[in-house]
C-alpha positions, -999 to +999 in steps of 0.1 A: -391+193+834-381+222+857-365+199+882-344+182+856-331+215+844-316+223+878-296+191+877-280+198+843-251+222+835-265+257+839-245+271+810-266+294+789-263+311+755-280+339+737-298+333+705-306+364+685-343+365+675-365+391+659-390+405+684-419+390+665-403+356+668-397+360+705-433+372+709-447+342+690-425+319+711-439+335+743-474+328+730-466+291+727-454+289+762-473+275+792-476+293+825-443+291+843-423+279+813-391+296+804-379+299+768-356+268+772-385+247+783-408+260+755-382+252+729-375+217+743-412+209+743-416+221+707-385+202+696-399+170+711-432+176+693-414+182+660-393+151+665-424+130+671-441+145+641-411+137+619-410+101+632-447+096+625-443+110+590-415+085+583-437+057+596-466+068+574-442+069+544-431+033+552-468+022+553-474+036+519-446+014+505-466-018+498-434-037+488-421-035+523-449-057+536-461-093+531-498-101+533-509-126+559-522-149+531-486-151+518-473-164+551 
């Protein structure tokens, strides 16, 4: 992930955070990760979780599926 960051536009921005939030974010980081990398990893995880939740909701909708015996 670090290598890809070097190839992208290096423009940065400042996001105001409370110190407690910054400290919690730092605790979620892995050795050598910067805040951008931590946030990107967490966003990927959140997107995956959201996708999986949508799939689970679809599975609960029995009307969306046809049983094999009906085929």
